[in-house]
Every structure is written in structure tokens, then in C-alpha cells.
C-alpha positions in Angstrom: 8.4 -2.2 -28.9 7.6 -0.8 -25.4 5.6 -3.4 -23.4 2.2 -2.3 -22.0 2.1 -2.1 -18.3 -1.1 -2.1 -16.2 -0.9 -0.3 -12.9 -3.4 -1.3 -10.2 -3.7 0.8 -7.0 -5.0 -1.0 -3.9 -5.9 1.3 -1.0 -8.0 1.0 2.1 -7.7 1.4 5.9 -5.2 -0.5 8.0 -6.2 -4.1 8.3 -8.8 -3.8 5.6 -7.5 -6.8 3.6 -5.3 -5.1 1.0 -2.5 -7.6 1.5 -4.9 -10.6 1.1 -6.2 -9.2 -2.1 -2.8 -8.4 -3.4 -1.4 -11.9 -2.5 -4.3 -13.5 -4.2 -3.5 -11.6 -7.4 0.2 -12.4 -7.1 -0.6 -16.1 -6.8 -2.9 -16.0 -9.7 -0.4 -14.2 -12.0 2.9 -15.4 -10.7 5.9 -14.0 -12.5 4.1 -11.1 -14.2 3.4 -8.8 -11.1 5.6 -6.1 -9.6 4.6 -4.7 -6.2 5.3 -1.2 -5.0 4.4 -0.6 -1.3 3.8 2.8 0.1 5.1 1.5 3.5 8.6 1.5 2.1 8.5 5.2 1.5 8.1 6.4 5.1 10.6 9.2 5.7 14.0 8.6 7.3 14.5 10.1 10.7 18.1 9.4 11.8 18.0 12.7 13.7 15.5 11.4 16.2 15.9 8.8 19.0 13.9 5.6 18.9 11.6 7.0 21.6 11.0 10.1 19.5 10.3 8.1 16.4 7.8 6.1 18.3 5.8 9.3 19.0 5.6 10.4 15.3 2.3 10.3 13.4 2.8 7.6 10.8 -0.8 7.9 9.4 -0.7 11.3 7.8 0.5 12.0 4.3 3.4 14.1 5.6 5.0 11.0 7.1 5.7 9.5 3.6 8.0 10.5 0.8 5.2 10.1 -1.8 6.8 12.3 -4.4 9.7 9.8 -4.5 7.3 6.9 -4.9 5.5 8.7 -7.7 8.8 9.3 -9.5 9.7 5.6 -9.0 6.3 4.4 -10.3 6.6 6.6 -13.4 10.0 5.1 -14.1 8.6 1.6 -13.8 5.7 2.4 -16.0 8.2 3.5 -18.7 10.0 0.2 -18.4 12.9 1.3 -16.2 14.3 -0.1 -12.9 14.3 1.5 -9.5 16.1 1.1 -6.2 13.2 1.0 -3.7 13.9 2.0 -0.1 13.3 -0.5 2.7 11.5 0.5 5.9 12.2 -1.3 9.2 9.1 -1.1 11.4 10.8 -2.6 14.4 12.9 0.6 14.7 10.5 3.0 13.0 13.1 4.1 10.5 14.2 3.5 6.9 17.0 1.0 6.6 20.3 1.5 4.7 19.2 -1.2 2.2 17.4 -0.8 -1.1 15.7 -3.3 -3.3 16.2 -3.3 -7.1 12.8 -3.5 -8.7 12.1 -4.2 -12.3 8.7 -3.7 -14.0 6.5 -6.6 -15.0 3.4 -6.5 -17.2 1.3 -5.7 -14.1 2.3 -3.3 -11.3 0.4 -3.3 -8.0 0.7 -0.2 -5.9 -0.6 -0.6 -2.3 -1.0 1.5 0.8 -3.5 3.3 2.9 -2.9 6.8 1.5 -2.0 6.1 -2.2 -5.3 7.7 -3.4 -4.7 10.9 -1.3 -2.0 12.1 -3.6 -3.1 13.2 -7.1 0.3 12.8 -8.7 0.5 9.2 -7.6 -3.2 8.5 -8.3 -2.9 9.8 -11.9 -0.3 7.1 -12.6 -2.8 4.3 -11.9 -5.0 2.6 -14.5 -7.3 0.9 -12.0 -7.9 2.2 -8.5 -9.3 -0.4 -6.0 -10.5 0.6 -2.4 -10.9 -2.2 0.1 -13.7 -1.3 2.5 -13.9 -3.2 5.7 -15.6 -2.6 9.1 -13.5 -0.6 11.6 -13.7 -3.2 14.3 -12.4 -5.9 12.0 -9.6 -3.7 10.8 -8.5 -2.9 14.4 -8.4 -6.6 15.4 -6.3 -7.5 12.3 -3.9 -4.6 13.0 -3.4 -5.7 16.6 -2.6 -9.3 15.5 -0.2 -8.1 12.7 1.7 -5.5 14.8 2.2 -7.7 17.8 3.2 -10.8 15.8 5.2 -9.3 13.0 6.4 -5.9 14.2 7.3 -6.7 17.8 4.8 -4.2 19.2 2.9 -4.4 22.6 -0.8 -4.6 22.7 -1.0 -1.3 24.6 1.2 0.5 22.1 -0.9 -0.7 19.1 -4.2 0.3 20.8 -2.8 3.7 21.9 -1.5 4.4 18.3 -4.8 3.4 16.9 -6.8 5.8 19.1 -4.4 8.8 18.8 -3.4 8.7 15.1 -4.7 5.8 13.1 -8.4 6.3 13.6 -8.5 10.1 13.3 -6.1 10.0 10.2 -8.3 7.3 8.6 -11.3 9.6 9.0 -9.5 12.6 7.8 -7.5 11.2 4.8 -8.2 7.5 4.0 -11.9 7.4 4.0 -12.4 10.5 1.9 -9.9 9.1 -0.7 -12.4 6.4 -1.4 -14.2 8.7 -3.8 -11.3 8.3 -6.3 -11.7 4.6 -6.5 -12.9 2.9 -9.7 -13.9 -0.2 -7.6 -14.9 -0.5 -4.0 -14.5 -4.0 -2.5 -16.3 -4.9 0.8 -14.2 -7.4 2.8 -11.1 -7.2 0.7 -9.4 -10.4 -0.5 -12.2 -12.6 0.7 -14.7 -11.0 -1.7 -14.4 -13.6 -4.5 -16.8 -11.9 -6.9 -14.7 -8.7 -6.9 -11.5 -10.8 -7.1 -12.8 -12.6 -10.2 -13.6 -9.2 -11.8 -10.1 -7.9 -11.2 -8.4 -11.1 -12.4 -10.5 -11.0 -15.5 -9.4 -7.5 -16.3 -5.7 -8.5 -15.8 -6.1 -11.5 -18.1 -7.5 -9.3 -20.8 -4.5 -6.9 -20.4 -2.0 -9.8 -20.6 -3.7 -11.1 -23.7 -3.4 -7.7 -25.3 0.1 -6.9 -24.1 
């Protein structure tokens, strides 16, 4: 008998709290959650120098190989395994490595632009949009990119002003209309977290 798989999409702007929400769910349901991140599907650009790759717009839909992600998610939903690409943010390029991913009873799909694409969106059972104030999101992004991705403060702020903010307004914010649930303040919203965990528990009891 084919096992039932619940697909939860978590979208929202950069630094909105998507990862916090996702990590809370992973801790709560350890061992039964598979994560598929849109970040791993940034396109490969071996033909460009590092300096040229630094100047690319990474916050528009064209920067990502979303059609491949949709195919991979469809395979996982059907119970198959995939070789997920790995993206290296320190060099702004996809690495030569892949990660073998197997489906669990719950699949979490996360990324800022996952609701922008209809093919990907239609593969999700529950769509959650994490809605957080822009100033808070910028501060979180600065801390993350400087600490974890080896970026300078100046480069993070410049990228935010030139591509992140305008692309958020053009693509991310409008995609909020596709959400089933809108969560203010992300993973720190315990009421919303309880609602989602309750839905997952019901799914696991039925699966």
C-alpha cells in the first residue's frame, strides 16, 4: 500500500522566520520529515567568473531551476528517491555534490519563491506564508549572511537594496495570496505552530 505523504510549503521573505518554523516542526516530528529547500535549486553558472556570479540577481524566479524541483517533489510524493543538488553560497554556484533524499510521511518545501510557481504550488497540500516586518527581516539577513555565508556587511546591504527588496515586492509579497495560512512572526508564533503540528499529527494518525 502506498503511504500517504503530506506536503507542506513554507514561504515568506528573506529572514522572515521560515527556518525557525521548519526547525520547530522537524524537532516535533523527528524522523518523519523530509525537507526540500528551493535554495539548492539555484542554477549552475560555471561559465561565469566569481565576480560575475556575485552580480547576478538571485531573488527573481529565473535564478532558480524550479521545474527540476517540481519534478523532484512529484517523485518524492509518489514514494521515490531523488538526488538533490547542493548549492554553495560562498562561491555563488552549485557544487558537484548531490544529496540522496528519501520521502518521509511529511515533506516540507521551503523557499521565498515557492508559491510563485504554479506547477510547484499545486504539489503542496498546505501552503504557509511567514509574514514578518521588513526591518526585522533585513536585520536577520545581515546576521545570517555575514556569519554563515562569509559575506561583508556592505555586500549584504547592497544586494538587499538592489535586488532583494524590489524582487520581494514584485514576486514574494504577491504570492502570499496563494497561502492557506499566513503566520505573523514565523516560528515564534506559538498559536500558529500548534495549529500546524495538530494538522500533522492528524495526518500521521491517518497515514
